[in-house]
Structures are given as structure tokens and as C-alpha cells.
TORFIDREN-405056 format. One record per residue (C-alpha): residue number from 1; x, y, z. Coordinates in Angstrom, 3 decimals. Layout:
<site><pos>NUM</pos><east>X</east><north>Y</north><up>Z</up></site>
...
END
This chain:
<site><pos>1</pos><east>-4.098</east><north>41.493</north><up>-1.579</up></site>
<site><pos>2</pos><east>-0.281</east><north>42.004</north><up>-1.968</up></site>
<site><pos>3</pos><east>1.021</east><north>44.438</north><up>-4.286</up></site>
<site><pos>4</pos><east>2.139</east><north>42.619</north><up>-7.623</up></site>
<site><pos>5</pos><east>5.759</east><north>43.464</north><up>-8.375</up></site>
<site><pos>6</pos><east>8.591</east><north>41.631</north><up>-10.212</up></site>
<site><pos>7</pos><east>11.394</east><north>39.851</north><up>-8.221</up></site>
<site><pos>8</pos><east>14.815</east><north>41.134</north><up>-8.828</up></site>
<site><pos>9</pos><east>15.517</east><north>38.507</north><up>-11.461</up></site>
<site><pos>10</pos><east>13.308</east><north>35.700</north><up>-12.715</up></site>
<site><pos>11</pos><east>15.077</east><north>33.637</north><up>-15.182</up></site>
<site><pos>12</pos><east>12.450</east><north>31.570</north><up>-17.002</up></site>
<site><pos>13</pos><east>13.512</east><north>28.664</north><up>-19.409</up></site>
<site><pos>14</pos><east>11.746</east><north>26.250</north><up>-21.554</up></site>
<site><pos>15</pos><east>13.882</east><north>23.234</north><up>-20.895</up></site>
<site><pos>16</pos><east>12.186</east><north>20.718</north><up>-23.471</up></site>
<site><pos>17</pos><east>10.920</east><north>21.081</north><up>-27.074</up></site>
<site><pos>18</pos><east>9.869</east><north>17.499</north><up>-27.905</up></site>
<site><pos>19</pos><east>6.958</east><north>16.389</north><up>-30.012</up></site>
<site><pos>20</pos><east>5.761</east><north>14.061</north><up>-26.953</up></site>
<site><pos>21</pos><east>4.901</east><north>14.922</north><up>-23.598</up></site>
<site><pos>22</pos><east>7.731</east><north>15.431</north><up>-21.079</up></site>
<site><pos>23</pos><east>6.831</east><north>15.315</north><up>-17.442</up></site>
<site><pos>24</pos><east>7.361</east><north>14.448</north><up>-13.814</up></site>
<site><pos>25</pos><east>10.080</east><north>17.093</north><up>-13.011</up></site>
<site><pos>26</pos><east>11.958</east><north>16.839</north><up>-9.643</up></site>
<site><pos>27</pos><east>14.672</east><north>19.141</north><up>-8.338</up></site>
<site><pos>28</pos><east>18.035</east><north>18.629</north><up>-6.450</up></site>
<site><pos>29</pos><east>20.095</east><north>21.718</north><up>-5.822</up></site>
<site><pos>30</pos><east>20.903</east><north>23.098</north><up>-9.227</up></site>
<site><pos>31</pos><east>19.579</east><north>20.214</north><up>-11.137</up></site>
<site><pos>32</pos><east>16.157</east><north>19.433</north><up>-12.581</up></site>
<site><pos>33</pos><east>15.199</east><north>15.789</north><up>-13.720</up></site>
<site><pos>34</pos><east>12.290</east><north>14.841</north><up>-15.723</up></site>
<site><pos>35</pos><east>11.021</east><north>11.911</north><up>-17.953</up></site>
<site><pos>36</pos><east>11.440</east><north>12.420</north><up>-21.765</up></site>
<site><pos>37</pos><east>9.703</east><north>9.348</north><up>-23.525</up></site>
<site><pos>38</pos><east>10.679</east><north>7.183</north><up>-20.478</up></site>
<site><pos>39</pos><east>14.322</east><north>8.244</north><up>-20.189</up></site>
<site><pos>40</pos><east>15.435</east><north>10.315</north><up>-17.191</up></site>
<site><pos>41</pos><east>16.913</east><north>13.496</north><up>-18.453</up></site>
<site><pos>42</pos><east>18.323</east><north>16.445</north><up>-16.763</up></site>
<site><pos>43</pos><east>19.354</east><north>20.118</north><up>-16.803</up></site>
<site><pos>44</pos><east>22.134</east><north>21.569</north><up>-14.713</up></site>
<site><pos>45</pos><east>21.611</east><north>25.445</north><up>-14.070</up></site>
<site><pos>46</pos><east>25.048</east><north>25.817</north><up>-12.556</up></site>
<site><pos>47</pos><east>26.987</east><north>24.385</north><up>-15.673</up></site>
<site><pos>48</pos><east>23.912</east><north>25.256</north><up>-18.139</up></site>
<site><pos>49</pos><east>24.054</east><north>21.700</north><up>-19.736</up></site>
<site><pos>50</pos><east>21.813</east><north>18.939</north><up>-20.400</up></site>
<site><pos>51</pos><east>22.404</east><north>15.278</north><up>-19.458</up></site>
<site><pos>52</pos><east>21.077</east><north>11.805</north><up>-19.233</up></site>
<site><pos>53</pos><east>21.047</east><north>10.366</north><up>-15.680</up></site>
<site><pos>54</pos><east>22.090</east><north>6.962</north><up>-16.590</up></site>
<site><pos>55</pos><east>24.597</east><north>6.117</north><up>-19.281</up></site>
<site><pos>56</pos><east>23.742</east><north>3.100</north><up>-21.496</up></site>
<site><pos>57</pos><east>20.744</east><north>1.064</north><up>-20.710</up></site>
<site><pos>58</pos><east>18.522</east><north>2.728</north><up>-17.902</up></site>
<site><pos>59</pos><east>18.203</east><north>0.090</north><up>-15.000</up></site>
<site><pos>60</pos><east>14.551</east><north>1.153</north><up>-13.891</up></site>
<site><pos>61</pos><east>11.612</east><north>-1.342</north><up>-13.880</up></site>
<site><pos>62</pos><east>8.449</east><north>-0.312</north><up>-15.625</up></site>
<site><pos>63</pos><east>9.039</east><north>3.582</north><up>-14.868</up></site>
<site><pos>64</pos><east>5.942</east><north>5.714</north><up>-14.601</up></site>
<site><pos>65</pos><east>6.871</east><north>8.980</north><up>-12.836</up></site>
<site><pos>66</pos><east>9.669</east><north>10.542</north><up>-10.833</up></site>
<site><pos>67</pos><east>8.932</east><north>11.601</north><up>-7.251</up></site>
<site><pos>68</pos><east>12.399</east><north>12.671</north><up>-5.770</up></site>
<site><pos>69</pos><east>16.131</east><north>12.818</north><up>-6.122</up></site>
<site><pos>70</pos><east>19.074</east><north>13.511</north><up>-3.804</up></site>
<site><pos>71</pos><east>22.126</east><north>12.606</north><up>-5.912</up></site>
<site><pos>72</pos><east>22.193</east><north>9.094</north><up>-4.222</up></site>
<site><pos>73</pos><east>18.497</east><north>7.885</north><up>-4.112</up></site>
<site><pos>74</pos><east>16.019</east><north>8.389</north><up>-6.881</up></site>
<site><pos>75</pos><east>12.460</east><north>7.745</north><up>-5.953</up></site>
<site><pos>76</pos><east>9.755</east><north>6.906</north><up>-8.625</up></site>
<site><pos>77</pos><east>6.587</east><north>5.103</north><up>-9.249</up></site>
<site><pos>78</pos><east>6.455</east><north>2.156</north><up>-11.656</up></site>
<site><pos>79</pos><east>3.535</east><north>0.981</north><up>-13.599</up></site>
<site><pos>80</pos><east>2.504</east><north>-2.767</north><up>-12.947</up></site>
<site><pos>81</pos><east>1.228</east><north>-5.105</north><up>-15.610</up></site>
<site><pos>82</pos><east>-2.223</east><north>-4.660</north><up>-14.261</up></site>
<site><pos>83</pos><east>-1.948</east><north>-0.800</north><up>-14.741</up></site>
<site><pos>84</pos><east>-1.752</east><north>-0.004</north><up>-10.977</up></site>
<site><pos>85</pos><east>1.225</east><north>1.891</north><up>-9.416</up></site>
<site><pos>86</pos><east>3.943</east><north>0.670</north><up>-6.876</up></site>
<site><pos>87</pos><east>6.895</east><north>2.596</north><up>-5.237</up></site>
<site><pos>88</pos><east>10.368</east><north>2.170</north><up>-5.977</up></site>
<site><pos>89</pos><east>13.726</east><north>3.788</north><up>-5.566</up></site>
<site><pos>90</pos><east>17.240</east><north>3.324</north><up>-7.045</up></site>
<site><pos>91</pos><east>20.502</east><north>3.535</north><up>-5.154</up></site>
<site><pos>92</pos><east>22.839</east><north>5.419</north><up>-7.595</up></site>
<site><pos>93</pos><east>25.861</east><north>4.428</north><up>-5.368</up></site>
<site><pos>94</pos><east>25.332</east><north>0.789</north><up>-5.399</up></site>
<site><pos>95</pos><east>23.310</east><north>0.500</north><up>-8.589</up></site>
<site><pos>96</pos><east>20.534</east><north>-1.444</north><up>-7.009</up></site>
<site><pos>97</pos><east>16.791</east><north>-0.946</north><up>-7.743</up></site>
<site><pos>98</pos><east>14.465</east><north>-1.545</north><up>-4.519</up></site>
<site><pos>99</pos><east>10.689</east><north>-2.166</north><up>-4.676</up></site>
<site><pos>100</pos><east>8.982</east><north>-0.313</north><up>-1.592</up></site>
<site><pos>101</pos><east>5.589</east><north>-1.951</north><up>-2.515</up></site>
<site><pos>102</pos><east>4.604</east><north>-4.823</north><up>-4.619</up></site>
<site><pos>103</pos><east>1.077</east><north>-5.624</north><up>-3.660</up></site>
<site><pos>104</pos><east>-2.352</east><north>-5.754</north><up>-5.235</up></site>
<site><pos>105</pos><east>-4.021</east><north>-2.352</north><up>-5.703</up></site>
<site><pos>106</pos><east>-2.349</east><north>0.971</north><up>-6.219</up></site>
<site><pos>107</pos><east>0.531</east><north>2.602</north><up>-4.050</up></site>
<site><pos>108</pos><east>2.059</east><north>5.791</north><up>-5.210</up></site>
<site><pos>109</pos><east>4.820</east><north>7.910</north><up>-3.852</up></site>
<site><pos>110</pos><east>3.775</east><north>11.431</north><up>-3.483</up></site>
<site><pos>111</pos><east>7.034</east><north>13.095</north><up>-1.830</up></site>
<site><pos>112</pos><east>10.516</east><north>12.669</north><up>-0.977</up></site>
<site><pos>113</pos><east>12.565</east><north>14.467</north><up>1.627</up></site>
<site><pos>114</pos><east>16.363</east><north>14.626</north><up>1.198</up></site>
<site><pos>115</pos><east>16.959</east><north>12.926</north><up>4.661</up></site>
<site><pos>116</pos><east>15.869</east><north>9.434</north><up>3.125</up></site>
<site><pos>117</pos><east>12.096</east><north>9.539</north><up>3.685</up></site>
<site><pos>118</pos><east>9.333</east><north>9.120</north><up>1.348</up></site>
<site><pos>119</pos><east>5.525</east><north>9.544</north><up>1.551</up></site>
<site><pos>120</pos><east>3.346</east><north>7.270</north><up>-0.243</up></site>
<site><pos>121</pos><east>-0.542</east><north>6.633</north><up>-0.491</up></site>
<site><pos>122</pos><east>-2.104</east><north>3.179</north><up>-0.444</up></site>
<site><pos>123</pos><east>-5.435</east><north>3.118</north><up>-2.092</up></site>
<site><pos>124</pos><east>-5.061</east><north>5.274</north><up>-5.381</up></site>
<site><pos>125</pos><east>-5.741</east><north>9.070</north><up>-5.089</up></site>
<site><pos>126</pos><east>-7.031</east><north>8.829</north><up>-1.664</up></site>
<site><pos>127</pos><east>-6.047</east><north>6.058</north><up>1.083</up></site>
<site><pos>128</pos><east>-3.842</east><north>5.240</north><up>3.899</up></site>
<site><pos>129</pos><east>-0.795</east><north>7.643</north><up>4.180</up></site>
<site><pos>130</pos><east>2.427</east><north>5.902</north><up>4.928</up></site>
<site><pos>131</pos><east>6.203</east><north>7.308</north><up>5.680</up></site>
<site><pos>132</pos><east>9.063</east><north>4.810</north><up>4.466</up></site>
<site><pos>133</pos><east>12.518</east><north>5.397</north><up>5.531</up></site>
<site><pos>134</pos><east>14.971</east><north>4.411</north><up>2.857</up></site>
<site><pos>135</pos><east>17.791</east><north>4.210</north><up>5.216</up></site>
<site><pos>136</pos><east>16.514</east><north>1.883</north><up>8.008</up></site>
<site><pos>137</pos><east>13.637</east><north>0.288</north><up>5.820</up></site>
<site><pos>138</pos><east>10.894</east><north>1.038</north><up>8.302</up></site>
<site><pos>139</pos><east>7.395</east><north>1.706</north><up>7.131</up></site>
<site><pos>140</pos><east>5.135</east><north>3.941</north><up>9.214</up></site>
<site><pos>141</pos><east>1.214</east><north>4.447</north><up>8.923</up></site>
<site><pos>142</pos><east>0.504</east><north>8.068</north><up>9.386</up></site>
<site><pos>143</pos><east>-3.325</east><north>7.993</north><up>8.871</up></site>
<site><pos>144</pos><east>-5.985</east><north>5.921</north><up>7.305</up></site>
<site><pos>145</pos><east>-7.463</east><north>8.680</north><up>5.223</up></site>
<site><pos>146</pos><east>-5.426</east><north>11.148</north><up>2.954</up></site>
<site><pos>147</pos><east>-5.802</east><north>12.558</north><up>-0.432</up></site>
<site><pos>148</pos><east>-2.491</east><north>14.501</north><up>-0.661</up></site>
<site><pos>149</pos><east>0.478</east><north>14.952</north><up>1.440</up></site>
<site><pos>150</pos><east>3.993</east><north>16.518</north><up>1.936</up></site>
<site><pos>151</pos><east>7.019</east><north>15.905</north><up>4.084</up></site>
<site><pos>152</pos><east>9.807</east><north>18.065</north><up>5.432</up></site>
<site><pos>153</pos><east>12.304</east><north>16.919</north><up>8.151</up></site>
<site><pos>154</pos><east>9.954</east><north>15.473</north><up>10.856</up></site>
<site><pos>155</pos><east>6.817</east><north>17.122</north><up>9.737</up></site>
<site><pos>156</pos><east>4.172</east><north>15.617</north><up>7.472</up></site>
<site><pos>157</pos><east>1.159</east><north>17.617</north><up>6.334</up></site>
<site><pos>158</pos><east>-1.802</east><north>16.049</north><up>4.565</up></site>
<site><pos>159</pos><east>-5.488</east><north>16.902</north><up>3.376</up></site>
<site><pos>160</pos><east>-8.528</east><north>14.974</north><up>3.725</up></site>
<site><pos>161</pos><east>-12.261</east><north>16.184</north><up>3.271</up></site>
<site><pos>162</pos><east>-11.419</east><north>19.852</north><up>2.883</up></site>
<site><pos>163</pos><east>-9.077</east><north>20.048</north><up>5.984</up></site>
<site><pos>164</pos><east>-5.381</east><north>20.152</north><up>6.426</up></site>
<site><pos>165</pos><east>-3.615</east><north>18.077</north><up>9.157</up></site>
<site><pos>166</pos><east>-0.105</east><north>17.879</north><up>10.437</up></site>
<site><pos>167</pos><east>1.841</east><north>14.897</north><up>11.899</up></site>
<site><pos>168</pos><east>4.827</east><north>14.934</north><up>14.063</up></site>
<site><pos>169</pos><east>7.090</east><north>12.147</north><up>13.347</up></site>
<site><pos>170</pos><east>9.197</east><north>12.506</north><up>16.514</up></site>
<site><pos>171</pos><east>6.086</east><north>12.513</north><up>18.944</up></site>
<site><pos>172</pos><east>3.644</east><north>10.366</north><up>16.694</up></site>
<site><pos>173</pos><east>1.137</east><north>12.945</north><up>17.125</up></site>
<site><pos>174</pos><east>-1.566</east><north>14.112</north><up>14.454</up></site>
<site><pos>175</pos><east>-3.081</east><north>17.405</north><up>14.940</up></site>
<site><pos>176</pos><east>-5.593</east><north>19.733</north><up>13.135</up></site>
<site><pos>177</pos><east>-3.981</east><north>22.767</north><up>11.039</up></site>
<site><pos>178</pos><east>-6.742</east><north>24.410</north><up>9.165</up></site>
<site><pos>179</pos><east>-9.698</east><north>24.156</north><up>6.744</up></site>
<site><pos>180</pos><east>-8.250</east><north>24.005</north><up>3.119</up></site>
<site><pos>181</pos><east>-6.267</east><north>21.895</north><up>0.757</up></site>
<site><pos>182</pos><east>-3.248</east><north>21.512</north><up>-1.163</up></site>
<site><pos>183</pos><east>-0.824</east><north>21.771</north><up>1.612</up></site>
<site><pos>184</pos><east>3.056</east><north>22.032</north><up>1.435</up></site>
<site><pos>185</pos><east>5.671</east><north>22.305</north><up>4.292</up></site>
<site><pos>186</pos><east>9.059</east><north>23.598</north><up>4.689</up></site>
<site><pos>187</pos><east>10.699</east><north>22.852</north><up>8.223</up></site>
<site><pos>188</pos><east>8.155</east><north>24.571</north><up>10.528</up></site>
<site><pos>189</pos><east>6.259</east><north>26.438</north><up>7.979</up></site>
<site><pos>190</pos><east>3.046</east><north>25.167</north><up>6.319</up></site>
<site><pos>191</pos><east>1.281</east><north>26.793</north><up>3.254</up></site>
<site><pos>192</pos><east>-2.146</east><north>25.820</north><up>1.852</up></site>
<site><pos>193</pos><east>-5.011</east><north>27.018</north><up>-0.127</up></site>
<site><pos>194</pos><east>-8.394</east><north>28.143</north><up>1.506</up></site>
<site><pos>195</pos><east>-11.476</east><north>29.324</north><up>-0.425</up></site>
<site><pos>196</pos><east>-14.494</east><north>31.203</north><up>0.992</up></site>
<site><pos>197</pos><east>-17.328</east><north>31.908</north><up>-1.527</up></site>
<site><pos>198</pos><east>-15.619</east><north>33.262</north><up>-4.548</up></site>
<site><pos>199</pos><east>-12.433</east><north>34.366</north><up>-2.920</up></site>
<site><pos>200</pos><east>-9.214</east><north>32.180</north><up>-2.725</up></site>
<site><pos>201</pos><east>-6.494</east><north>32.640</north><up>-0.257</up></site>
<site><pos>202</pos><east>-2.833</east><north>31.277</north><up>0.086</up></site>
<site><pos>203</pos><east>-2.305</east><north>30.962</north><up>3.947</up></site>
<site><pos>204</pos><east>1.047</east><north>30.390</north><up>5.748</up></site>
<site><pos>205</pos><east>1.482</east><north>29.088</north><up>9.423</up></site>
<site><pos>206</pos><east>4.411</east><north>28.854</north><up>11.539</up></site>
<site><pos>207</pos><east>3.931</east><north>25.522</north><up>13.629</up></site>
<site><pos>208</pos><east>6.306</east><north>26.467</north><up>16.338</up></site>
<site><pos>209</pos><east>4.729</east><north>30.000</north><up>17.044</up></site>
<site><pos>210</pos><east>1.306</east><north>29.297</north><up>15.869</up></site>
<site><pos>211</pos><east>1.320</east><north>32.545</north><up>13.738</up></site>
<site><pos>212</pos><east>-0.979</east><north>32.334</north><up>10.861</up></site>
<site><pos>213</pos><east>-1.065</east><north>34.952</north><up>7.959</up></site>
<site><pos>214</pos><east>-2.879</east><north>35.558</north><up>4.631</up></site>
<site><pos>215</pos><east>-0.292</east><north>35.897</north><up>1.865</up></site>
<site><pos>216</pos><east>-2.569</east><north>36.261</north><up>-0.982</up></site>
<site><pos>217</pos><east>-6.309</east><north>37.180</north><up>-1.346</up></site>
<site><pos>218</pos><east>-7.906</east><north>37.006</north><up>-4.853</up></site>
<site><pos>219</pos><east>-11.249</east><north>36.783</north><up>-6.397</up></site>
<site><pos>220</pos><east>-9.879</east><north>37.293</north><up>-9.914</up></site>
<site><pos>221</pos><east>-8.249</east><north>34.096</north><up>-10.709</up></site>
<site><pos>222</pos><east>-7.866</east><north>30.536</north><up>-9.433</up></site>
<site><pos>223</pos><east>-4.952</east><north>29.213</north><up>-7.552</up></site>
<site><pos>224</pos><east>-3.355</east><north>25.789</north><up>-7.567</up></site>
<site><pos>225</pos><east>-0.789</east><north>23.686</north><up>-5.585</up></site>
<site><pos>226</pos><east>1.478</east><north>26.236</north><up>-3.793</up></site>
<site><pos>227</pos><east>4.945</east><north>24.972</north><up>-3.158</up></site>
<site><pos>228</pos><east>7.016</east><north>26.363</north><up>-0.407</up></site>
<site><pos>229</pos><east>10.767</east><north>26.979</north><up>0.204</up></site>
<site><pos>230</pos><east>12.469</east><north>28.857</north><up>2.826</up></site>
<site><pos>231</pos><east>12.397</east><north>32.227</north><up>0.860</up></site>
<site><pos>232</pos><east>9.584</east><north>31.863</north><up>-1.743</up></site>
<site><pos>233</pos><east>6.258</east><north>30.324</north><up>-2.577</up></site>
<site><pos>234</pos><east>5.268</east><north>29.461</north><up>-6.093</up></site>
<site><pos>235</pos><east>1.781</east><north>28.371</north><up>-7.371</up></site>
<site><pos>236</pos><east>-0.327</east><north>28.009</north><up>-10.479</up></site>
<site><pos>237</pos><east>-2.830</east><north>30.541</north><up>-11.392</up></site>
<site><pos>238</pos><east>-5.801</east><north>30.133</north><up>-13.836</up></site>
<site><pos>239</pos><east>-7.163</east><north>33.385</north><up>-15.171</up></site>
<site><pos>240</pos><east>-9.698</east><north>31.979</north><up>-17.579</up></site>
<site><pos>241</pos><east>-10.579</east><north>28.546</north><up>-19.083</up></site>
<site><pos>242</pos><east>-7.400</east><north>26.839</north><up>-20.402</up></site>
<site><pos>243</pos><east>-5.280</east><north>30.144</north><up>-19.620</up></site>
<site><pos>244</pos><east>-2.835</east><north>29.536</north><up>-16.934</up></site>
<site><pos>245</pos><east>0.688</east><north>30.614</north><up>-15.706</up></site>
<site><pos>246</pos><east>3.072</east><north>30.613</north><up>-12.550</up></site>
<site><pos>247</pos><east>3.198</east><north>33.275</north><up>-9.907</up></site>
<site><pos>248</pos><east>5.502</east><north>33.536</north><up>-6.814</up></site>
<site><pos>249</pos><east>5.656</east><north>35.341</north><up>-3.454</up></site>
<site><pos>250</pos><east>8.596</east><north>36.530</north><up>-1.803</up></site>
<site><pos>251</pos><east>8.389</east><north>35.677</north><up>1.797</up></site>
<site><pos>252</pos><east>10.719</east><north>38.434</north><up>3.011</up></site>
<site><pos>253</pos><east>8.772</east><north>41.238</north><up>1.317</up></site>
<site><pos>254</pos><east>5.510</east><north>39.618</north><up>0.875</up></site>
<site><pos>255</pos><east>5.493</east><north>40.925</north><up>-2.833</up></site>
<site><pos>256</pos><east>3.925</east><north>38.885</north><up>-5.521</up></site>
<site><pos>257</pos><east>5.815</east><north>38.400</north><up>-8.681</up></site>
<site><pos>258</pos><east>5.084</east><north>36.755</north><up>-12.155</up></site>
<site><pos>259</pos><east>7.030</east><north>33.890</north><up>-13.227</up></site>
<site><pos>260</pos><east>5.386</east><north>32.592</north><up>-16.285</up></site>
<site><pos>261</pos><east>2.697</east><north>34.920</north><up>-17.724</up></site>
<site><pos>262</pos><east>-0.635</east><north>33.324</north><up>-18.252</up></site>
<site><pos>263</pos><east>-1.044</east><north>31.749</north><up>-21.716</up></site>
<site><pos>264</pos><east>-3.221</east><north>29.392</north><up>-23.562</up></site>
<site><pos>265</pos><east>-2.831</east><north>25.706</north><up>-22.833</up></site>
<site><pos>266</pos><east>-4.695</east><north>22.340</north><up>-22.945</up></site>
<site><pos>267</pos><east>-4.864</east><north>21.932</north><up>-19.116</up></site>
<site><pos>268</pos><east>-5.753</east><north>24.765</north><up>-16.848</up></site>
<site><pos>269</pos><east>-4.052</east><north>23.169</north><up>-13.697</up></site>
<site><pos>270</pos><east>-0.311</east><north>23.643</north><up>-13.344</up></site>
<site><pos>271</pos><east>1.441</east><north>21.963</north><up>-10.418</up></site>
<site><pos>272</pos><east>4.860</east><north>23.816</north><up>-9.814</up></site>
<site><pos>273</pos><east>7.668</east><north>22.348</north><up>-7.521</up></site>
<site><pos>274</pos><east>10.023</east><north>24.435</north><up>-5.701</up></site>
<site><pos>275</pos><east>13.491</east><north>23.695</north><up>-4.106</up></site>
<site><pos>276</pos><east>15.203</east><north>26.735</north><up>-2.609</up></site>
<site><pos>277</pos><east>15.210</east><north>29.179</north><up>-5.528</up></site>
<site><pos>278</pos><east>14.563</east><north>27.019</north><up>-8.357</up></site>
<site><pos>279</pos><east>10.871</east><north>26.104</north><up>-9.540</up></site>
<site><pos>280</pos><east>9.987</east><north>23.517</north><up>-12.164</up></site>
<site><pos>281</pos><east>6.795</east><north>22.453</north><up>-13.871</up></site>
<site><pos>282</pos><east>5.037</east><north>20.786</north><up>-16.892</up></site>
<site><pos>283</pos><east>3.047</east><north>22.968</north><up>-19.093</up></site>
<site><pos>284</pos><east>0.720</east><north>22.375</north><up>-22.004</up></site>
<site><pos>285</pos><east>1.664</east><north>25.687</north><up>-23.317</up></site>
<site><pos>286</pos><east>2.993</east><north>24.167</north><up>-26.704</up></site>
<site><pos>287</pos><east>0.255</east><north>21.470</north><up>-26.788</up></site>
<site><pos>288</pos><east>2.617</east><north>18.697</north><up>-26.273</up></site>
<site><pos>289</pos><east>3.591</east><north>19.074</north><up>-22.731</up></site>
<site><pos>290</pos><east>7.269</east><north>20.587</north><up>-21.806</up></site>
<site><pos>291</pos><east>9.244</east><north>21.153</north><up>-18.933</up></site>
<site><pos>292</pos><east>9.779</east><north>24.800</north><up>-17.734</up></site>
<site><pos>293</pos><east>11.998</east><north>25.890</north><up>-15.018</up></site>
<site><pos>294</pos><east>12.997</east><north>29.102</north><up>-13.299</up></site>
<site><pos>295</pos><east>15.711</east><north>30.501</north><up>-11.070</up></site>
<site><pos>296</pos><east>14.372</east><north>33.124</north><up>-8.648</up></site>
<site><pos>297</pos><east>16.777</east><north>35.623</north><up>-7.078</up></site>
<site><pos>298</pos><east>16.372</east><north>38.788</north><up>-5.095</up></site>
END
């Protein structure tokens, strides 16, 4: 198990304090967006200010949850009248809303890469996994069976039945990565969770070299949903029933550092997201569901 230390600086901020639940954070560069009672709100770390993404009437139909943002395209799921989900995106430059899916059943976007590609599942929590290219409008089936997935450049990773797989979009090739779950990918690196008996592991693999490493091994607490960037990994940790926090790993030093100290909350599972050195997540720490974020610097 890696030695627990503190990063050079971890600037933790509670961004929302509302009575109702704020959720669905997404990150682009220095900006964190989220939903606040159906309105897309944001915080700019560089200028230290809050803002509304849209001025006046918000032009999004049946908005349910945010998935990704790159300053031009906002990707989100919308809730249909029959209570299923469909995938949409909004072109901020041309002020046009597009429906990616509009069919019976549930289709939900699960990730967005800044090169204009989004990942979605057709079938609810598990089902067929597709990649949709916003720029050229092409839709591609990746696999018939997936329950979770992430995308980075030309690599898709997904899980199904306790196994992690990869898909090369350039070569149209699917391949097995490892036993485990909750994968994430950043360029050629893949991170995932693996459990054996009462011990949980965070694993990292370089898809170019094939090198695989154990970054964290613990039997003291449970791990949830690692998120990967070039320099860091962040993940949820659950130390006791309804006691959870956020931890990180510095990929350069392999040191483990605390981001949000474990505390009481209504739901033990925290799902952080990470872009470069900014992490964000929704926590039930206050009982109403608030957005937290942290800048991580060496």
C-alpha cells in the first residue's frame, strides 16, 4: 500500500449551498458546470466567480443531467415524457439543440471527449455501447454488452460481467484488459478497480507498453469510481456505512493524498470526475446534495 501523504496543495471548495440537490458536475479547463434546480450554473477557478451558462431563457429541452462540455458543445441527457432518457447536445456557437437519440427505450450518454465524440448506452444501465461523432454525425456500435464506459482520443474502455475491455476506434478492434470494474482512460493509460477477497486494488495499465501496476491496495476501506488525468487519479472512499470521502494518487510520486476527509453523508458512493488538476463531485455531506471541487497542485 502506498504511503499516505498530502499533495503540495489541495484547494477544496464547496461550490453550492442550496436547499435542493445540485448535481451532474462536468469540467472544462478551469470551469466546473452543474445543474442547480434545472439551471446550468458554473464556477470559474481562474477568475473565482460564479455564472449562469445561458443568459435569459435556457434553451434546453427536458434537461436531466450534464455529461460533458468543451466551450462549444454541451452534451446532456434529457428526460422524455415516458420517463426514459435520450441523448442531446447543444451547439453554443450556433444556438442549436440536437437530438442524438429519440427512440423508444432508454439511451443515455455516459462520457464525452473534447474531440467531439460522445459515448452512450442503449438499454438503460447496461446495453449496447455506441460512439457518436458530433462533428460528422456518424454513429458507431462498439459492443452489444456494456454497463459502464469511458473514452479518450481513439480509445474506449468499458466493463461487462466483471471484466474490463478496450476498443481501438482507429483499428476497430476490441480487446480484453483485465478482470475488474469502473475503468477510466486517459490517452494510453487505463485505470480500474479490482477486488480479491476483502482486499481492493486500484490498477493502472499502459496500453502501449503493456506495463501494469498496482497503485493502491487496501482492506481498510472500499473504493469507488477512479477518474484519471495525466498526473493524478481521484476516487471515492467509504470507510464505514454512510462515511465517505475523496482521495487521490500522484502518478509521478505514487503518493496517496486526502482531498475530502471522510465524513457522514446519506449515500456512501461518491463519483468524482477529474480533468487535468481539477476534480469535482456531488456529495450528500450536508444532506441536500452539494457540488464540491478541488484544485490539485504539486
